[in-house]
C-alpha positions as CSV (number, residue, x, y, z in Angstrom):
1,M,-61.6,90.8,-26.0
2,D,-61.1,92.3,-22.5
3,V,-59.8,95.8,-23.0
4,T,-59.8,96.8,-19.3
5,P,-56.4,98.3,-18.5
6,Q,-54.3,96.2,-16.1
7,S,-51.9,97.7,-13.7
8,R,-48.3,96.4,-13.9
9,F,-44.7,97.3,-13.0
10,A,-41.4,96.8,-14.7
11,E,-37.7,97.5,-13.9
12,V,-36.4,99.7,-16.6
13,N,-33.3,101.9,-16.9
14,G,-32.5,101.8,-13.2
15,I,-36.1,102.6,-12.0
16,R,-39.3,100.9,-11.3
17,L,-42.0,102.0,-13.7
18,H,-45.7,101.6,-13.3
19,Y,-47.9,101.2,-16.4
20,L,-51.4,100.4,-17.6
21,E,-51.7,97.7,-20.3
22,A,-54.5,96.3,-22.5
23,G,-54.9,94.4,-25.7
24,S,-52.6,92.4,-27.9
25,G,-50.9,93.2,-31.3
26,P,-48.4,95.8,-32.4
27,L,-47.2,97.8,-29.4
28,V,-48.3,101.4,-28.9
29,L,-46.7,103.5,-26.1
30,L,-48.7,106.4,-24.6
31,C,-46.6,109.0,-22.9
32,H,-48.4,111.5,-20.7
33,G,-47.4,115.1,-19.8
34,W,-47.5,117.4,-16.8
35,P,-49.3,117.4,-14.3
36,E,-50.9,114.1,-15.4
37,L,-50.6,110.3,-15.1
38,A,-51.2,107.3,-17.3
39,H,-54.9,107.9,-16.3
40,S,-55.0,110.7,-18.8
41,W,-55.1,108.1,-21.5
42,R,-58.2,106.4,-20.0
43,N,-60.2,107.0,-23.1
44,Q,-57.6,105.9,-25.6
45,I,-56.4,102.6,-24.0
46,P,-59.6,100.6,-24.5
47,A,-60.2,102.1,-28.0
48,L,-56.8,101.2,-29.3
49,A,-56.8,97.8,-27.6
50,A,-60.2,97.0,-29.2
51,A,-58.7,97.9,-32.6
52,G,-56.0,95.3,-32.3
53,Y,-53.1,96.9,-30.5
54,R,-51.1,96.2,-27.4
55,V,-51.4,99.5,-25.6
56,V,-49.1,100.5,-22.7
57,A,-49.4,103.8,-20.9
58,P,-46.7,104.3,-18.2
59,D,-46.7,106.7,-15.3
60,M,-43.7,108.5,-16.6
61,R,-40.5,108.8,-14.4
62,G,-41.3,110.9,-11.4
63,F,-45.1,110.5,-11.7
64,G,-47.7,108.4,-10.0
65,A,-46.7,104.9,-8.9
66,S,-43.4,105.1,-10.8
67,D,-40.1,105.8,-9.1
68,A,-39.1,109.5,-8.6
69,P,-35.3,109.7,-8.2
70,A,-34.0,112.3,-5.8
71,D,-31.4,113.8,-8.2
72,I,-32.8,116.6,-10.4
73,A,-30.4,115.6,-13.2
74,A,-32.1,112.2,-13.4
75,Y,-35.0,113.7,-15.3
76,G,-33.1,114.7,-18.5
77,I,-34.3,113.8,-22.0
78,M,-31.8,111.0,-22.3
79,D,-33.2,109.4,-19.2
80,L,-36.8,109.8,-20.3
81,V,-36.1,108.3,-23.8
82,G,-34.0,105.6,-22.1
83,D,-37.0,104.6,-20.0
84,M,-39.1,104.1,-23.1
85,V,-36.4,102.2,-24.9
86,A,-36.0,99.9,-21.9
87,L,-39.7,99.4,-21.6
88,V,-40.0,98.2,-25.2
89,E,-37.3,95.7,-24.4
90,V,-38.9,94.5,-21.1
91,L,-42.2,94.1,-23.0
92,D,-40.3,91.8,-25.4
93,E,-41.4,93.7,-28.5
94,P,-39.3,94.4,-31.6
95,N,-40.6,97.9,-32.0
96,A,-43.4,100.4,-31.0
97,V,-45.3,103.4,-32.1
98,V,-44.9,106.1,-29.6
99,V,-47.5,108.7,-28.8
100,G,-46.9,111.7,-26.5
101,H,-49.0,114.5,-25.1
102,D,-47.7,117.8,-23.5
103,W,-44.2,116.9,-22.0
104,G,-44.8,113.4,-23.3
105,A,-44.7,114.8,-26.8
106,P,-41.0,115.9,-26.7
107,V,-40.2,112.5,-25.2
108,A,-42.0,110.8,-28.1
109,W,-40.4,113.0,-30.7
110,H,-36.9,112.3,-29.3
111,C,-37.6,108.6,-29.1
112,A,-38.2,108.7,-32.9
113,L,-35.2,110.9,-33.5
114,F,-32.8,108.9,-31.4
115,R,-34.0,105.4,-32.1
116,P,-35.8,105.2,-35.4
117,D,-34.9,101.5,-35.5
118,L,-37.1,100.9,-32.4
119,F,-39.9,103.4,-32.8
120,R,-41.5,102.9,-36.2
121,G,-43.9,105.8,-35.9
122,V,-44.6,108.9,-33.7
123,A,-47.7,111.0,-32.9
124,G,-47.3,114.2,-31.0
125,L,-50.2,115.8,-29.2
126,S,-50.3,119.5,-28.3
127,V,-46.5,120.0,-28.7
128,P,-45.2,119.9,-32.3
129,W,-41.7,118.7,-33.2
130,S,-39.5,121.8,-33.1
131,P,-35.8,121.3,-34.1
132,R,-33.2,122.4,-31.6
133,G,-32.9,126.2,-31.6
134,P,-30.0,128.5,-30.3
135,A,-31.2,128.3,-26.7
136,S,-33.7,126.5,-24.5
137,V,-37.2,128.0,-23.9
138,V,-36.2,128.8,-20.3
139,A,-33.0,130.6,-21.4
140,V,-35.0,132.6,-24.0
141,A,-37.6,133.6,-21.5
142,R,-35.0,134.7,-19.0
143,H,-33.2,136.7,-21.7
144,L,-36.5,138.5,-22.4
145,G,-36.9,139.3,-18.7
146,M,-39.9,136.9,-18.4
147,E,-39.0,135.8,-14.8
148,R,-42.7,135.1,-14.1
149,F,-43.2,132.8,-17.1
150,Y,-44.4,129.5,-15.6
151,M,-41.5,127.4,-16.8
152,V,-39.1,129.9,-15.2
153,Y,-41.2,129.9,-12.0
154,F,-40.8,126.1,-11.9
155,Q,-36.9,126.3,-11.9
156,E,-36.3,127.0,-8.2
157,P,-36.7,123.7,-6.2
158,G,-39.4,123.9,-3.6
159,V,-41.2,127.1,-4.8
160,A,-43.7,125.5,-7.1
161,E,-43.9,122.4,-4.9
162,A,-45.1,124.5,-2.0
163,D,-47.7,126.3,-4.1
164,L,-49.1,123.1,-5.7
165,E,-49.0,120.9,-2.7
166,R,-50.9,123.2,-0.5
167,D,-54.1,121.6,-1.8
168,A,-53.6,119.0,-4.6
169,Y,-57.3,118.8,-5.3
170,E,-57.7,122.6,-5.8
171,S,-54.4,122.8,-7.8
172,H,-55.5,120.1,-10.2
173,R,-59.0,121.4,-10.4
174,R,-57.7,124.8,-11.5
175,L,-54.8,123.6,-13.7
176,L,-56.8,121.1,-15.7
177,V,-59.9,123.2,-16.2
178,G,-57.9,126.4,-16.7
179,A,-56.0,125.0,-19.7
180,S,-59.0,123.5,-21.4
181,G,-61.1,124.8,-24.3
182,D,-63.9,125.5,-21.8
183,A,-61.7,128.0,-19.9
184,V,-60.4,129.7,-23.1
185,R,-63.9,130.2,-24.4
186,T,-65.1,131.8,-21.2
187,G,-61.9,133.9,-20.7
188,R,-60.9,132.0,-17.6
189,A,-57.7,130.3,-18.8
190,W,-54.6,130.3,-16.5
191,P,-51.9,132.7,-17.5
192,A,-48.5,131.6,-18.9
193,V,-47.0,134.6,-17.2
194,I,-47.9,134.6,-13.5
195,P,-48.8,138.1,-12.2
196,E,-46.4,139.6,-9.7
197,G,-47.2,138.7,-6.1
198,M,-49.3,135.7,-7.0
199,T,-48.6,132.0,-7.1
200,L,-49.5,129.8,-10.1
201,V,-52.5,128.3,-8.4
202,E,-53.7,131.8,-7.2
203,A,-53.4,133.0,-10.8
204,C,-55.6,130.2,-12.1
205,P,-59.3,131.2,-11.9
206,A,-61.4,129.2,-9.4
207,V,-63.7,126.6,-11.0
208,D,-67.4,126.6,-10.2
209,T,-68.5,123.5,-12.2
210,L,-66.4,120.8,-13.7
211,P,-66.7,120.4,-17.5
212,A,-68.3,117.3,-19.0
213,W,-64.9,115.8,-20.0
214,L,-63.6,115.8,-16.4
215,S,-65.6,113.9,-13.9
216,E,-65.3,114.3,-10.1
217,A,-64.0,110.7,-10.0
218,D,-61.2,111.4,-12.5
219,L,-60.2,114.6,-10.7
220,T,-60.0,112.6,-7.5
221,V,-57.6,110.1,-9.1
222,Y,-55.2,113.0,-9.9
223,A,-55.6,114.7,-6.5
224,E,-55.2,111.7,-4.4
225,T,-52.2,110.5,-6.3
226,Y,-50.4,113.9,-6.1
227,R,-51.3,114.2,-2.4
228,R,-49.3,111.0,-2.0
229,T,-46.4,111.7,-4.4
230,G,-46.1,115.5,-4.3
231,Y,-45.1,117.4,-7.5
232,R,-41.3,117.3,-7.3
233,G,-40.8,114.6,-9.9
234,G,-42.7,116.2,-12.7
235,L,-41.4,119.7,-12.0
236,N,-37.8,118.3,-12.3
237,W,-38.5,117.7,-16.0
238,Y,-38.7,121.5,-16.4
239,R,-35.5,121.9,-14.4
240,N,-33.6,119.9,-17.1
241,M,-34.5,122.1,-20.1
242,D,-31.2,123.9,-20.3
243,R,-29.4,120.5,-19.9
244,N,-31.6,118.9,-22.6
245,H,-30.6,121.7,-24.9
246,A,-26.9,121.1,-24.3
247,V,-27.0,117.3,-24.7
248,T,-29.0,117.4,-27.9
249,A,-26.4,119.5,-29.8
250,P,-25.4,116.6,-32.1
251,W,-29.0,116.6,-33.5
252,V,-29.2,120.3,-34.5
253,G,-31.1,120.5,-37.7
254,A,-32.1,116.8,-37.6
255,R,-35.5,115.8,-39.0
256,I,-37.8,113.2,-37.6
257,P,-37.0,110.1,-39.7
258,V,-40.1,107.9,-39.2
259,P,-43.8,108.4,-40.1
260,A,-45.3,111.2,-37.9
261,C,-48.5,113.0,-37.2
262,F,-49.6,115.9,-35.0
263,I,-52.9,116.4,-33.1
264,A,-54.0,119.4,-31.1
265,G,-57.0,121.4,-30.0
266,T,-57.7,124.6,-31.8
267,L,-57.9,126.4,-28.4
268,D,-54.6,124.9,-27.0
269,G,-52.6,127.6,-25.4
270,V,-49.4,125.9,-26.5
271,L,-50.1,126.8,-30.1
272,K,-50.1,130.5,-29.1
273,M,-46.6,130.4,-27.6
274,P,-43.9,132.1,-29.7
275,G,-42.7,129.9,-32.4
276,M,-45.2,127.1,-32.0
277,D,-47.5,128.2,-34.9
278,K,-44.4,128.2,-37.1
279,A,-43.4,124.7,-35.8
280,V,-46.8,123.3,-36.7
281,H,-46.7,124.8,-40.2
282,R,-43.2,123.4,-40.8
283,L,-43.9,119.8,-39.8
284,D,-43.9,118.6,-43.4
285,E,-40.3,120.0,-43.6
286,T,-39.0,119.0,-40.2
287,C,-40.4,115.4,-40.5
288,I,-39.2,113.2,-43.4
289,D,-42.6,111.4,-43.6
290,F,-45.2,113.6,-42.1
291,R,-48.7,112.2,-42.4
292,G,-50.7,115.2,-41.4
293,T,-52.1,117.5,-38.7
294,T,-55.4,117.1,-37.0
295,L,-56.8,120.2,-35.2
296,V,-59.8,119.4,-33.1
297,E,-62.2,122.3,-33.1
298,G,-63.0,123.8,-29.7
299,A,-60.6,121.5,-27.7
300,G,-57.9,123.0,-25.4
301,H,-54.7,121.6,-24.1
302,W,-56.0,118.3,-22.8
303,V,-57.1,117.2,-26.2
304,Q,-57.3,113.5,-25.7
305,Q,-59.4,114.0,-22.6
306,E,-61.6,116.8,-24.0
307,A,-62.2,115.2,-27.4
308,P,-61.5,111.5,-27.1
309,E,-63.5,110.3,-30.1
310,A,-61.7,112.7,-32.5
311,V,-58.3,111.9,-31.0
312,N,-59.0,108.1,-31.2
313,K,-60.0,108.4,-34.8
314,A,-56.9,110.4,-35.7
315,L,-54.6,107.9,-33.9
316,L,-56.3,104.9,-35.4
317,D,-56.1,106.4,-38.9
318,F,-52.4,107.1,-38.4
319,L,-51.7,103.6,-37.0
320,A,-53.6,101.9,-39.9
321,G,-51.4,103.7,-42.4
322,L,-48.2,102.4,-41.0
């Protein structure tokens, strides 16, 4: 079987979405996060396809070769879930298992929450399911006076864009390596709270040598794509966090109703954020059918890129149990 990903496009939910596809069988959707692309699943697509699945990894709305609407409000959670619902329909499949990493994880969790009839299983990577709280993360950070917290830094249109777009290659080199297990181990991780007088990229330590999991060719894919597209689309996801909190009020206290699992690196900085450790430990309460947590020793935030074999095994074990 040829498991080489093929590049395709589909009209979904009012936008043109680019995706990579390989294999045949039950559908698995792979949703990437920020600042990434479908390319971040390069080690999962062939492995899952070879195991008998139809694997589809889109460039999410605002990223890569997919459309990036001009309106900031076009990047809310309802739009993002709507894209995945429409994609399943366009692919002419009755249902799918949805997998998400980083920002893709909240999309995946909400796909399962909103449409359990369509998404028969969910795997979250790096970001655990966390039921709706009293305020958004951005609102809480502002209440605590954390104006330099990176999610707050992203709120003003144009500020983060100017910082990141000054040199897309250097931005991605620092961002990707700086959130990895390699950087955490050496004390060179980028700070969640940006020091006063610095930009995010300036706050990320310079990188002397790329780690084994990130080749120069892969880094170039990210850099060349973001040089072409800019960073506005992905940053607009963060600019909808307050809006997302408002529109999800009907689901306060709701549990994930379909089979679920969670995968993360032990050195992932997300797990050190306030409330995240509690969210991980409560997954068997906040998910009706939780199938377990896999913590990959030594991996950082980019777990599926840093430790592909461990992640592929965890995903395949989860899929086989559905």
